C-alpha positions in Angstrom: 0.0 0.0 0.0 1.3 3.5 -0.8 2.5 5.7 2.0 0.1 8.5 1.0 -2.8 6.2 1.1 -1.8 5.0 4.6 -1.5 8.6 5.8 -4.9 9.5 4.3 -6.6 6.5 5.9 -5.1 7.4 9.3 -6.3 11.0 8.9 -9.8 9.8 8.1 -9.9 7.6 11.2 -8.6 10.5 13.3 -11.4 12.8 12.0 -14.0 10.1 12.8 -12.6 9.8 16.4 -12.7 13.6 16.7 -16.4 13.8 15.6 -17.3 10.9 17.9 -15.6 12.5 20.9 -17.5 15.8 20.2 -20.7 13.8 20.1 -19.7 12.0 23.3 -19.4 15.3 25.1 -22.2 17.3 23.6 -25.3 15.0 23.6 -27.3 13.2 26.2 -27.0 9.5 25.6 -28.2 6.5 27.5 -25.6 4.2 29.2 -25.8 1.7 26.4 -25.3 4.4 23.8 -22.3 5.7 25.7 -20.9 2.2 25.9 -21.4 1.6 22.1 -19.8 5.0 21.3 -16.9 4.3 23.6 -16.3 0.9 22.0 -16.4 2.5 18.5 -13.8 5.2 19.6 -11.6 2.5 21.1 -11.7 0.4 17.8 -10.9 3.5 15.7 -8.0 4.4 18.1 -6.6 0.8 17.6 -6.9 1.2 13.8 -5.0 4.5 14.1 -2.2 2.8 16.1 -2.0 0.0 13.4 -1.7 2.6 10.6 0.9 4.5 12.6 3.0 1.3 12.9 2.6 0.7 9.1 3.6 4.3 8.3 6.7 4.1 10.6 7.8 0.8 9.2 7.1 1.7 5.5 10.1 1.0 3.3 9.9 3.7 0.8 12.2 3.4 -2.2 13.2 7.1 -1.8 15.0 6.2 1.4 17.5 4.2 -0.7 20.6 5.6 -2.4 20.5 4.5 -6.0 23.8 3.8 -7.7 24.6 2.5 -11.1 27.4 0.0 -11.6 28.2 -1.5 -15.0 24.7 -0.7 -16.3 22.9 -2.2 -13.3 21.0 -0.3 -10.7 21.9 -1.0 -7.1 19.8 0.1 -4.2 21.7 0.8 -1.0 20.4 1.9 2.4 22.3 4.9 3.7 24.2 4.2 6.9 23.8 6.5 9.9 26.7 6.9 12.2 25.9 7.9 15.7 28.7 9.3 17.8 28.8 10.5 21.4 30.1 14.0 22.0 31.9 15.1 25.1 30.3 17.8 27.2 
């Protein structure tokens, strides 16, 4: 799945949660309606967490350094070197 699609799906779920939370605060509901609404919000929050994980772990081709060698394309991950500095 494309990264932009994952982000759009996550944003849609966030908007739904926001609307449901406003409804949760603004209207008088029965206990069973509150329970149902709370359950819906919790399910949507779990979906947002899942999408966040997919976005974080997405392997985008743009993260790779592309090099050509003898007419062949080689994809390489850039290495990050972490060093400690003295204070």
